[in-house]
C-alpha angles and dihedrals in degrees: 000000000000124000110255115253094000124113114204148116099267128106114196116214122185116203119232131192131201125233092279091054090251114144117255098209108067099180149345128208126194110224107175117048129181091259097042120034118191117208125184136184121237091260094045096055104107128211116255116237094343093308095312093105133046136228121218111223129190108210137167086265093054139270112322143150123274091254092055093046091051091048095049089042094234126136128199145137116334103221102177149332125237127193 
């Protein structure tokens, strides 16, 4: 989640747990870094863990998931993967 109307460098992640108090998010991996940006076209954005995870992509149309980017046929900078 990003804070509405604010521009910055923070990404807010709220932790969730299932009914057995197990964490829902198993891992997060940063892909693009200040020294090494990773850009992918819409057809080159791969699925995370067979579709069980999600990539966060910064596109010209805004920040969106990998599924939305493929659906809208836009590529961009791959920020991170979450599963």
